[in-house]
C-alpha positions in Angstrom: 11.1 21.4 -22.1 8.4 21.8 -19.5 7.4 25.1 -17.9 10.0 24.9 -15.1 12.9 24.7 -17.5 13.7 21.0 -16.9 13.5 18.4 -19.6 10.7 15.9 -19.3 11.7 12.3 -19.7 10.4 10.7 -22.9 7.7 8.2 -22.4 9.7 5.4 -24.1 11.6 4.9 -20.8 8.4 3.6 -19.1 7.7 -0.1 -19.2 4.8 -1.0 -21.5 4.2 -4.4 -19.9 4.6 -3.7 -16.2 1.5 -3.8 -14.1 1.1 -3.3 -10.4 0.6 -7.0 -10.0 3.7 -7.9 -12.0 5.8 -5.5 -9.9 4.3 -6.9 -6.7 5.3 -10.4 -7.9 8.8 -9.1 -8.7 9.2 -7.8 -5.0 6.8 -10.0 -3.1 8.1 -9.2 0.4 8.2 -5.4 -0.1 5.3 -4.6 -2.4 1.6 -5.5 -2.8 -0.9 -4.5 -5.5 -4.5 -3.5 -5.0 -6.4 -2.9 -8.2 -4.4 -0.5 -10.4 -2.3 0.7 -7.5 1.1 -0.5 -6.3 1.9 -0.1 -2.6 5.1 -0.3 -0.6 4.0 -2.6 2.2 6.3 -1.1 4.8 5.6 2.6 4.0 2.0 2.2 2.9 2.6 4.6 0.0 1.6 4.3 -3.6 4.5 3.8 -6.0 4.7 4.3 -9.8 4.8 0.8 -11.3 5.9 2.0 -14.8 9.6 2.5 -13.9 11.5 -0.1 -12.0 14.1 2.6 -11.1 11.5 4.5 -9.1 10.8 1.4 -7.0 14.5 0.6 -6.5 15.2 4.3 -5.5 12.3 4.2 -3.0 13.8 1.0 -1.4 17.1 2.8 -1.1 15.6 5.9 0.6 16.1 6.6 4.3 12.4 6.9 4.9 11.7 3.4 3.5 14.5 1.8 5.6 13.2 3.4 8.8 9.6 2.3 8.0 10.8 -1.2 7.2 12.7 -1.5 10.5 9.7 -0.3 12.4 7.4 -2.7 10.6 9.8 -5.6 11.4 9.8 -4.6 15.1 6.0 -4.5 15.1 5.9 -8.1 13.9 4.5 -7.6 10.4 3.3 -5.3 7.8 -0.2 -4.0 7.3 -1.4 -3.9 3.7 -3.3 -0.8 2.7 -6.2 -1.2 0.3 -7.9 1.2 -2.0 -11.4 2.4 -1.3 -12.8 0.6 -4.3 -11.6 -2.8 -3.1 -12.6 -2.1 0.4 -16.2 -1.3 -0.6 -16.5 -4.2 -3.1 -18.9 -6.9 -1.9 -16.7 -9.9 -3.0 -14.2 -9.1 -0.2 -16.8 -8.7 2.5 -17.6 -11.0 5.4 -21.2 -11.9 6.0 -21.4 -9.3 8.8 -20.1 -6.5 6.5 -22.6 -7.5 3.8 -25.4 -7.4 6.4 -24.2 -3.9 7.6 -24.3 -2.6 4.0 -27.8 -4.0 3.5 -29.2 -2.5 6.6 -27.6 0.9 5.8 -29.1 0.8 2.3 -32.5 -0.2 3.7 -32.3 2.6 6.2 -31.5 5.2 3.5 -34.3 3.8 1.3 -36.7 4.1 4.2 -35.8 7.6 5.1 -35.8 8.8 1.5 -39.1 7.1 0.8 -40.7 8.8 3.8 -39.1 12.1 2.8 -37.1 12.3 6.1 -33.8 14.1 5.8 -30.8 11.9 6.5 -29.6 14.4 9.1 -32.4 13.1 11.4 -30.3 9.9 11.7 -28.1 11.8 14.2 -30.9 12.9 16.5 -30.3 11.4 19.9 -33.8 9.7 20.1 -33.4 8.2 16.7 -29.9 6.9 17.6 -31.2 5.5 20.9 -34.1 3.7 19.0 -31.7 2.3 16.4 -29.3 1.1 19.0 -31.8 -0.5 21.3 -34.7 -1.7 19.1 -33.2 -2.4 15.6 -31.1 -5.5 15.0 -27.7 -4.2 13.7 -29.1 -0.6 14.2 -25.8 0.4 15.9 -24.1 -0.3 12.6 -25.9 2.5 10.8 -23.3 5.3 10.4 -23.9 9.1 10.5 -25.4 11.4 7.9 -22.2 12.1 6.0 -21.3 8.5 5.4 -24.9 7.6 4.5 -25.0 10.5 2.0 -21.6 9.8 0.4 -21.6 6.0 0.4 -25.1 4.6 0.5 -27.4 7.3 -1.0 -25.8 7.2 -4.5 -26.1 3.4 -4.6 -29.7 3.4 -3.5 -30.5 6.1 -6.0 -29.0 4.1 -8.9 -30.9 1.0 -7.8 -34.2 2.8 -7.5 -33.6 4.5 -10.9 -33.1 1.1 -12.5 -36.2 -0.3 -10.8 -38.2 2.6 -12.1 -36.9 2.1 -15.6 -37.9 -1.6 -15.4 -41.3 -0.8 -14.1 -41.9 1.8 -16.9 -40.8 -0.8 -19.5 -43.2 -3.3 -18.2 -46.1 -0.8 -18.3 -45.3 0.0 -22.0 -45.4 -3.7 -22.9 
């Protein structure tokens, strides 16, 4: 019994072999998988792939039926993706790869010159990037640079430093 007085279901009811991809293949028109998540294509919500009954109950819900009708009227469903798959390079177009490279190069330049990333949002800097730097308009604001690109640049530089120190030891 859990703390709220209800009995918790034993784990033996959950499927041991079901994966998000296998559930998506089971309901190809209604579900799609992205990594370890199972999405209802109409509702764009994550579903528990362990129990088939949860999925069937979701399909029977009023909310799902309304969303499904709306999606059919719009002429198609939009598949939601996880952040991990969105940021992975293998799914990127050439333009997206170039955008990532210029953002990483920009972060590396600012960090190397000891310039705070917040200076990226100064109007003169933005004007310079937009008018004088190829793909400069693709460089996002400070928050995205800090959260997305800085950790990646940090890890790359850390690895480069380790390699350089190893070479000096040999």
